[in-house]
C-alpha positions, 0 to 999 in steps of 0.5 A, spaced: 590 428 584 590 427 576 586 422 573 590 416 570 587 416 563 591 409 562 586 405 566 580 407 562 577 404 556 579 407 549 573 411 548 572 414 555 580 416 555 578 420 548 572 423 551 576 425 558 582 428 553 576 432 549 573 434 556 580 437 558 581 441 552 574 444 554 576 445 561 582 449 559 579 453 554 582 450 548 575 448 545 570 453 547 562 453 547 559 453 540 566 449 537 564 443 534 567 436 537 571 432 533 567 428 529 567 420 529 572 420 523 577 425 526 577 421 532 578 415 528 584 418 524 587 421 530 586 416 535 587 410 531 581 407 534 575 403 530 568 406 528 565 403 534 569 406 539 570 413 536 562 413 535 561 412 543 565 419 545 560 424 543 555 420 547 560 421 553 561 428 552 553 429 552 552 425 558 557 429 562 554 436 559 560 438 555 556 437 548 550 437 545 547 435 539 545 440 534 540 438 528 544 440 521 550 442 525 553 436 529 555 435 536 558 442 539 561 444 545 557 446 551 559 448 558 556 444 564 552 448 568 555 445 575 551 446 581 553 446 588 547 445 593 547 448 600 548 441 603 554 440 598 557 447 601 557 444 608 561 438 606 566 443 602 566 447 608 568 441 613 573 439 608 577 446 609 574 449 603 570 456 602 564 453 601 564 456 594 564 452 588 569 453 583 568 459 579 563 462 583 562 468 587 556 470 592 552 476 593 549 477 600 542 480 598 539 481 604 540 479 612 534 481 616 529 479 622 522 478 620 516 474 622 516 467 621 511 464 616 508 457 618 512 454 613 519 456 616 516 456 623 514 449 622 521 447 620 525 451 626 520 449 631 517 455 632 510 459 632 508 463 626 510 470 627 516 469 631 522 473 629 527 469 625 533 471 621 533 471 614 539 471 609 538 471 602 544 470 597 545 469 590 551 465 587 553 466 580 558 463 575 560 464 568 554 461 566 549 466 570 545 465 576 547 458 579 541 459 585 538 464 589 538 461 596 534 463 602 536 461 609 532 462 616 535 461 623 531 462 629 532 470 631 535 469 638 541 467 635 542 474 633 544 476 640 550 470 639 552 472 632 550 479 630 554 478 623 548 474 621 544 480 620 550 483 616 550 483 608 557 481 608 559 474 606 561 469 613 568 466 612 565 460 615 558 460 612 552 460 617 554 453 619 560 454 622 558 461 625 553 458 629 557 452 631 563 457 633 558 461 637 553 456 640 557 449 640 551 447 636 554 443 630 549 441 624 549 433 624 543 431 620 540 434 614 534 432 610 534 435 602 527 435 598 527 436 591 521 439 588 519 444 582 516 450 584 514 457 581 519 462 582 516 468 587 516 475 585 521 477 590 526 471 588 524 472 580 529 478 579 535 475 583 534 469 579 533 473 572 527 469 571 520 471 570 515 470 576 511 464 575 517 460 571 517 453 574 524 451 576 528 446 580 528 447 588 532 444 593 530 445 600 534 443 606 533 442 613 538 442 618 538 439 625 544 439 631 547 434 635 541 434 640 536 433 634 534 441 635 533 444 628 538 449 626 537 452 619 532 451 614 533 453 607 530 454 600 534 454 594 531 456 587 536 454 581 537 458 575 533 456 569 536 450 566 540 448 572 540 441 573 541 437 580 546 431 579 550 427 584 555 422 583 558 416 588 563 411 588 560 404 589 567 401 591 
């Protein structure tokens, strides 16, 4: 549904119109954002109103202030986190963000590390399925996401060991084959150094510090179903927005 700009304060309405021009491609990254004087002239608003517009664009990630140049257009590096993909899937979407594509870069059985075993209620060394994916958009690598699942589920869902995208993602496939529905999750955000086995996929040097999101999922009976760690691309931010009404 299109947003009703007439209900917005003048500065927010003008900012929304500029954002629409950026989203449509009329304004490209590197272009200058309309100046305060230009906004005053074209919109017939006061300097105080016009001066608020660039700040809105910067706060939303659509512009950045460049010394000696002014405020220029950027495109926000949007991030769809693993937990968001579950919400998209249940809303009838594909689980892939707008403008994203996914590469399945690994699907195999391996011995569980202590970290993974603790998360899945297993013993260290037990067999687990590891699926690794790389999400990419126009700005580059969004995230390298690794999911671990108890190895016994490979019998009920052998697709988990195939390096092909899953139409219903791991969440949907597990529910379809076992009836175990992810009903609770815990998200943990932290800074971590990029390990060597992830660095090349993330287009980063090993040891680079990036944001990570770790997701634990439990089924309706309180049993762990999945454990996932996402390494965000360099320069990616995590943000959430909620309606408070």
